C-alpha positions in Angstrom: 25.0 187.0 80.7 28.7 187.2 81.6 28.9 183.4 81.7 27.4 183.1 78.3 29.9 185.6 76.9 32.8 183.7 78.5 31.5 180.5 76.9 31.3 182.1 73.5 34.8 183.6 73.7 36.4 180.3 74.9 34.6 178.1 72.3 35.2 180.4 69.3 38.2 179.4 67.2 40.7 182.2 66.5 40.0 183.5 62.9 36.5 182.1 62.8 34.7 185.4 63.2 34.6 187.6 60.1 35.9 191.1 60.6 37.3 190.1 64.0 39.8 187.4 63.2 41.6 187.8 66.6 38.3 187.2 68.5 38.1 183.9 70.4 40.6 181.6 72.0 43.2 179.0 71.3 41.2 176.4 73.2 39.5 174.7 70.2 43.0 173.9 68.8 43.7 171.9 72.0 40.5 169.8 71.9 42.2 166.6 70.6 45.6 167.2 72.2 46.9 164.5 74.6 46.2 165.4 78.2 49.7 166.1 79.6 50.9 168.7 82.2 52.1 171.0 79.4 48.7 170.7 77.6 46.9 171.7 80.9 49.1 174.7 81.2 48.4 175.7 77.6 44.6 175.3 78.3 44.8 177.6 81.3 46.9 180.2 79.5 44.7 180.2 76.4 41.6 180.8 78.7 43.4 183.6 80.6 44.6 185.4 77.5 41.2 185.2 75.7 39.3 186.5 78.8 41.8 189.2 79.4 41.5 190.4 75.8 37.7 190.0 75.3 35.8 190.0 78.5 36.5 193.3 80.3 33.5 193.3 82.5 35.2 190.9 84.9 38.6 190.2 86.5 39.8 186.7 86.3 41.1 185.5 89.7 42.1 181.9 88.7 42.0 179.4 85.9 42.4 175.7 86.6 42.5 172.8 84.2 42.5 169.3 85.6 41.9 165.9 84.1 38.4 164.6 84.8 38.8 161.6 87.1 35.7 159.9 85.7 36.4 160.3 82.0 40.1 159.9 81.0 39.7 161.9 77.8 38.2 165.1 79.4 39.5 168.1 81.2 37.6 170.2 83.7 38.2 173.9 83.3 37.3 176.0 86.3 37.4 179.8 86.0 36.9 182.0 89.1 36.2 185.7 88.3 34.9 188.9 89.9 32.5 191.2 88.1 
């Protein structure tokens, strides 16, 4: 249930939800951004901020965004949290 909530928060574009325009994350904005070290930092920070603001049942321990070695246009986002 927590994993499903995290997925919803991270995939929802800011301003998309009526009556809660600040709900979601900035990750959808970065979908087509070039994969650079600064973009990876932006991805990690967007995930951290969204989870800090909207998923209070857990404590995020780490967020890591790394380019997928098999698919050059994808990023693997790993989130470690404690409930």
